[in-house]
C-alpha positions in Angstrom: 35.1 -78.2 10.1 34.7 -77.4 13.9 32.1 -80.2 14.1 33.2 -83.6 15.6 31.5 -86.9 16.5 28.0 -87.5 15.6 27.5 -83.8 14.4 30.3 -84.4 11.9 28.7 -87.7 10.8 25.4 -85.9 10.3 27.2 -83.1 8.3 28.8 -85.7 6.1 25.4 -87.3 5.4 23.7 -84.0 4.6 26.3 -82.2 2.8 27.9 -84.9 0.8 26.1 -88.2 0.9 22.6 -86.8 0.4 23.5 -84.6 -2.6 25.5 -87.4 -4.2 22.7 -90.0 -4.0 19.9 -87.4 -4.8 21.8 -86.8 -8.0 21.9 -90.5 -8.5 18.1 -91.0 -8.2 17.0 -87.7 -9.8 19.2 -88.0 -13.0 18.5 -91.7 -13.4 14.8 -91.2 -13.6 14.9 -87.6 -14.8 14.2 -88.2 -18.4 11.6 -91.0 -18.2 8.7 -88.7 -17.2 9.6 -86.1 -20.0 9.5 -88.6 -23.0 5.7 -88.2 -23.5 5.8 -84.3 -23.6 5.0 -82.9 -27.0 7.6 -80.0 -26.9 10.3 -82.5 -25.9 9.3 -84.7 -28.8 9.4 -81.7 -31.3 12.8 -80.6 -30.0 14.2 -84.1 -30.5 12.2 -85.6 -33.4 14.5 -88.6 -33.5 12.9 -89.7 -30.2 9.3 -88.7 -31.0 7.0 -91.5 -29.9 4.2 -89.0 -29.3 3.0 -88.3 -32.9 4.3 -91.4 -34.6 2.8 -94.8 -35.0 3.6 -98.3 -36.2 7.0 -99.3 -37.3 8.2 -95.7 -37.1 7.3 -95.5 -33.4 9.0 -98.8 -32.7 12.2 -97.5 -34.3 12.0 -94.3 -32.4 11.4 -96.1 -29.2 14.7 -97.9 -29.8 16.5 -94.6 -30.3 14.7 -93.2 -27.2 15.8 -96.1 -25.1 19.4 -95.8 -26.3 19.5 -92.1 -25.5 18.1 -92.7 -22.0 20.5 -95.6 -21.5 23.6 -93.4 -22.4 23.4 -92.3 -18.8 24.0 -95.8 -17.6 26.8 -96.4 -20.1 28.6 -93.4 -18.7 27.8 -94.5 -15.2 29.3 -98.0 -15.9 32.5 -96.4 -17.2 32.7 -94.0 -14.4 32.3 -96.7 -11.8 35.0 -98.7 -13.4 37.4 -95.7 -13.5 37.3 -95.7 -9.7 39.2 -98.9 -9.4 42.3 -96.8 -10.2 41.3 -93.3 -9.4 39.8 -94.2 -6.0 43.1 -95.0 -4.4 45.1 -92.6 -6.5 43.1 -89.4 -5.7 41.5 -90.3 -2.4 37.8 -90.2 -1.7 37.2 -86.5 -1.5 39.1 -85.5 -4.6 37.4 -88.2 -6.6 33.9 -87.0 -5.4 34.8 -83.5 -6.3 35.8 -84.5 -9.8 32.6 -86.6 -10.1 30.4 -83.6 -8.9 32.1 -81.4 -11.6 31.3 -83.9 -14.3 27.6 -84.1 -13.2 27.5 -80.3 -13.4 28.9 -80.2 -16.9 26.6 -83.0 -18.0 23.5 -81.3 -16.5 24.3 -78.0 -18.3 24.7 -79.7 -21.6 21.5 -81.7 -21.1 19.2 -78.9 -20.2 20.5 -76.5 -22.8 20.2 -79.0 -25.7 18.5 -78.2 -29.0 19.9 -81.2 -30.8 20.0 -84.8 -29.9 23.8 -85.1 -30.2 24.4 -82.5 -27.4 21.8 -84.2 -25.3 23.5 -87.6 -25.7 26.9 -86.1 -24.8 25.3 -84.5 -21.7 23.7 -87.8 -20.6 27.0 -89.6 -21.0 29.1 -87.1 -19.0 26.4 -86.9 -16.4 26.3 -90.6 -16.1 30.1 -90.8 -15.8 30.0 -88.5 -12.8 27.1 -90.3 -11.1 28.8 -93.6 -11.7 31.9 -92.3 -9.8 29.8 -91.1 -7.1 27.9 -94.3 -6.7 31.2 -96.3 -6.4 33.1 -93.9 -4.2 30.7 -92.4 -1.6 29.6 -95.7 -0.1 33.3 -96.7 0.4 34.1 -93.3 2.0 31.0 -93.5 4.1 31.7 -97.0 5.4 35.3 -96.2 6.1 34.4 -93.2 8.3 31.4 -94.7 10.2 31.7 -96.8 13.3 30.8 -100.4 13.1 27.8 -99.8 15.4 25.9 -97.6 13.0 27.7 -98.3 9.6 24.7 -100.2 8.3 22.1 -97.5 9.2 24.3 -94.8 7.7 24.9 -96.6 4.5 21.3 -97.6 4.0 20.5 -93.9 4.0 22.0 -94.0 0.5 19.0 -95.8 -0.7 16.8 -93.2 1.1 18.5 -90.4 -0.7 18.2 -92.2 -4.1 14.5 -92.5 -3.4 14.4 -88.8 -2.5 15.9 -88.0 -5.9 13.1 -90.0 -7.6 10.5 -88.2 -5.4 11.8 -84.7 -6.3 12.0 -85.6 -10.0 8.5 -86.9 -10.0 6.8 -84.0 -8.3 8.9 -81.4 -10.1 7.9 -82.9 -13.4 4.2 -82.9 -12.4 4.4 -79.2 -11.3 5.9 -78.0 -14.5 3.6 -80.3 -16.6 0.8 -78.0 -15.5 2.6 -74.9 -17.0 1.4 -73.9 -20.5 4.8 -72.6 -21.7 5.9 -75.9 -23.3 9.7 -75.6 -23.2 9.6 -75.0 -19.4 7.8 -78.3 -18.9 11.0 -80.3 -19.5 13.9 -77.8 -19.4 13.4 -76.6 -15.8 13.2 -80.2 -14.4 16.6 -80.8 -16.1 18.0 -77.6 -14.6 17.1 -78.4 -11.0 20.0 -80.9 -10.3 22.6 -78.2 -11.3 22.0 -76.6 -7.9 22.6 -80.0 -6.1 25.9 -80.5 -8.0 27.0 -77.0 -6.9 26.2 -77.8 -3.3 28.3 -81.0 -3.5 31.2 -79.2 -5.2 31.2 -76.6 -2.5 30.9 -78.9 0.6 33.0 -82.1 -0.1 36.2 -80.6 1.3 34.6 -79.5 4.5 34.5 -83.2 5.6 37.8 -84.9 6.7 39.3 -87.6 4.4 38.9 -91.3 5.0 41.2 -92.4 7.8 41.6 -95.8 6.1 42.8 -94.2 2.9 45.2 -92.0 4.8 46.6 -95.0 6.6 47.1 -96.8 3.4 48.9 -93.8 2.0 51.3 -93.8 5.0 49.9 -90.6 6.5 49.3 -91.9 10.0 49.1 -88.5 11.8 46.5 -87.2 9.4 44.6 -90.5 9.7 44.6 -90.2 13.5 43.4 -86.6 13.3 40.6 -87.5 10.8 39.5 -90.5 13.0 39.4 -88.4 16.1 37.1 -85.9 14.5 34.7 -88.6 13.4 34.7 -90.3 16.8 34.6 -87.0 18.7 37.6 -87.9 20.8 41.0 -86.5 21.4 43.8 -87.6 19.1 45.7 -89.2 22.0 42.7 -91.2 23.2 43.4 -95.0 23.6 40.4 -95.8 21.5 41.7 -93.8 18.6 45.1 -95.5 18.9 43.5 -98.9 19.0 41.3 -98.3 15.9 44.3 -96.9 14.0 46.3 -99.9 15.0 43.6 -102.3 13.8 43.5 -100.5 10.4 47.2 -100.7 10.0 47.3 -104.3 11.1 44.6 -105.1 8.5 46.4 -103.4 5.8 49.7 -105.2 6.7 48.0 -108.6 6.8 46.2 -108.1 3.5 49.3 -106.7 1.9 50.8 -110.2 2.0 47.9 -111.9 0.3 46.0 -109.4 -1.9 48.1 -106.8 -3.5 46.7 -106.6 -7.1 43.4 -106.7 -8.8 44.1 -110.1 -10.3 43.9 -111.6 -6.8 40.1 -110.9 -6.9 39.8 -113.9 -9.2 41.6 -116.3 -6.9 40.2 -118.2 -3.9 42.7 -119.1 -1.3 41.9 -118.9 2.5 40.3 -115.4 2.0 37.9 -116.6 -0.7 38.3 -113.4 -2.6 36.7 -114.7 -5.7 33.7 -116.0 -3.7 33.3 -112.6 -2.1 33.6 -110.9 -5.5 31.0 -113.0 -7.0 28.5 -112.4 -4.2 28.9 -108.6 -4.9 28.4 -109.1 -8.6 25.4 -111.4 -8.2 23.8 -108.9 -5.7 24.1 -106.0 -8.0 22.7 -108.1 -10.8 19.7 -109.1 -8.8 19.1 -105.5 -7.8 18.6 -104.5 -11.4 16.8 -107.6 -12.6 14.1 -107.4 -9.9 12.7 -104.4 -11.8 13.1 -101.6 -9.2 14.8 -99.2 -11.4 12.5 -100.1 -14.3 9.5 -98.9 -12.2 11.3 -95.7 -11.0 12.5 -94.7 -14.5 9.4 -95.6 -16.5 6.7 -95.2 -13.8 4.8 -92.5 -15.7 4.9 -94.4 -19.0 3.8 -97.6 -17.0 0.7 -95.8 -15.6 -0.1 -93.9 -18.8 0.5 -96.5 -21.6 0.4 -99.8 -19.9 -2.4 -99.2 -17.5 -4.3 -96.7 -19.7 -4.4 -93.8 -17.2 -4.5 -90.1 -18.2 -1.2 -88.2 -18.4 -2.0 -86.0 -15.3 -3.2 -89.0 -13.2 -0.1 -91.0 -14.3 2.2 -88.2 -13.0 0.3 -87.9 -9.8 0.5 -91.7 -9.2 4.2 -91.7 -10.1 4.9 -89.0 -7.5 2.8 -90.8 -4.8 4.4 -94.2 -5.7 8.0 -92.8 -5.4 7.1 -90.9 -2.2 5.8 -94.2 -0.7 9.1 -95.7 -1.8 11.1 -93.0 0.0 9.2 -93.5 3.2 9.6 -97.3 3.0 13.4 -96.9 3.0 13.3 -96.0 6.7 12.3 -99.6 7.5 15.8 -100.7 6.5 17.3 -97.8 8.5 15.8 -99.0 11.7 16.3 -102.8 11.1 19.6 -103.5 9.2 21.9 -103.3 12.1 19.4 -105.3 14.3 18.5 -108.1 12.0 21.5 -108.1 9.7 22.0 -107.8 6.0 21.0 -111.3 4.8 17.6 -111.3 6.6 16.6 -108.0 4.9 17.7 -109.3 1.5 15.6 -112.4 2.0 12.5 -110.5 3.2 12.8 -108.0 0.4 13.3 -110.6 -2.3 10.3 -112.6 -1.2 8.1 -109.6 -1.0 9.2 -108.4 -4.5 8.7 -111.7 -6.1 5.2 -112.0 -4.6 4.3 -108.5 -6.0 5.6 -109.3 -9.4 3.6 -112.5 -9.6 0.4 -110.4 -8.8 1.4 -107.8 -11.3 1.7 -110.6 -14.0 -1.8 -111.8 -13.3 -3.5 -108.4 -12.9 -2.0 -106.9 -16.1 -3.0 -109.9 -18.2 -6.5 -108.5 -18.4 -7.6 -105.9 -20.9 -7.3 -102.1 -20.2 -11.1 -101.9 -19.9 -11.0 -104.0 -16.8 -10.7 -101.1 -14.2 -10.6 -103.5 -11.2 -7.5 -105.3 -12.7 -5.8 -102.1 -13.5 -6.5 -100.7 -10.0 -5.0 -104.0 -8.5 -1.9 -103.6 -10.8 -1.4 -100.1 -9.5 -1.8 -101.3 -5.8 0.9 -104.0 -6.3 3.2 -101.4 -7.9 3.0 -99.6 -4.6 3.4 -102.8 -2.7 6.5 -103.6 -4.7 8.0 -100.2 -3.9 7.5 -101.0 -0.2 9.7 -104.1 -0.4 12.5 -102.8 -2.7 14.2 -100.4 -0.3 14.2 -102.8 2.6 17.0 -104.8 1.0 17.9 -103.7 -2.4 18.2 -99.9 -2.4 21.3 -99.2 -0.3 22.1 -102.4 1.6 23.5 -103.8 -1.6 26.1 -101.1 -1.8 26.9 -101.5 1.9 27.3 -105.3 1.6 29.8 -104.9 -1.3 32.0 -102.6 0.8 31.9 -104.8 3.8 32.8 -108.2 2.3 35.8 -106.8 0.5 39.3 -106.7 2.2 40.6 -103.2 2.9 43.3 -103.4 0.1 40.8 -104.4 -2.5 37.7 -102.5 -1.2 37.8 -99.8 -3.9 38.4 -102.2 -7.0 35.7 -104.7 -5.8 33.2 -101.9 -5.1 33.9 -100.2 -8.4 33.6 -103.3 -10.5 30.5 -104.5 -8.8 28.9 -101.1 -9.1 29.8 -101.1 -12.8 28.0 -104.4 -13.0 25.0 -102.6 -11.4 25.1 -100.0 -14.2 25.7 -102.7 -17.0 22.5 -104.5 -16.1 20.7 -101.2 -15.6 21.5 -100.4 -19.2 20.1 -103.8 -20.4 16.9 -103.2 -18.4 16.4 -99.7 -19.7 17.0 -100.8 -23.3 14.8 -104.0 -23.3 11.9 -102.6 -21.1 11.3 -99.6 -23.3 10.3 -101.9 -26.1 8.1 -104.1 -23.9 6.3 -101.7 -21.5 3.5 -100.0 -23.5 0.6 -102.0 -24.7 -0.6 -99.2 -27.1 
């Protein structure tokens, strides 16, 4: 590309990072709002919880949760595959492969007339999204300057939320259409266009200079870094930064040369850093943020007793509010640091969950309590993106040494998807009161 400096960084954000993480958010929550549609239930009677009751409904909810969670199983394996493929193929090629997989999965999913094809589509789609979630933050952090790395990577969470927002409003729009198959097939078609954009634009952005240095391609690394910094290749600042990368690679080459070193301590405390990444991704799932995003419509409709249309309106409003709240972290993460935002976000979420536990303990007839519950869902979605919808991916790339950055990021991201699977499976059984 002819763009350099800040313009190139913006192009990277808009042409690669945004499509990748919109796919993340849209496809993760894309089926949750469709499960209560009658035509969807008739097309896949194995998941029909609309016209069934009692033990049959409970059994089909289990199947429903399993099918939805196949996306996360694919994402888990896709993220794990990056531990080898990330350094073998490079960042751009792996993102291209992942985008192609998402396209294949989306086509299979939206054209399904049988549950087997739908499951295969969900799995392939998840595999691609898992690779994107493990690779894009690494590539992004390796290309960004230290001054704005935090703000740039926190945008990942904004784009995930944007995917949630698009999914919720598109679902609502097609819910109003009387031609029933369109109600769920068109929302599943929409992300196909985002995958095509990602496939067509990823090679317009230069490769990671850090990966190029590691591969011994110093001249290409210098050219790539010069484009991202908007400076001539022979500028002293470019030479100094390339020298720092090469020195870091040389130093870590003596102490951390294989994945087994992740599980050792030593002076670099690699195992301690690794466990921080694992714990952070575990907490990101167990706090309930993805539960509310995926099953928000079911939460409002079944758990809080609201009408189907009102439930979808509130879901769209709630996720739009979550998207807007993401920009709090964008403006504060480089000023206050990562740890302060994690603490603030965690304290706010725990307070909201405590309030939700109290307000939902009343019966559905208590409209004041149900209104309070809806309010605290909105409040919860304010606190989530401040610390746990982007900063967690950033932190895992920053604490890892250069030589182990991809393996540590891929394994910790796979841990994110593992607990996502657990949450999706368990919560589908527990959410509705009816």
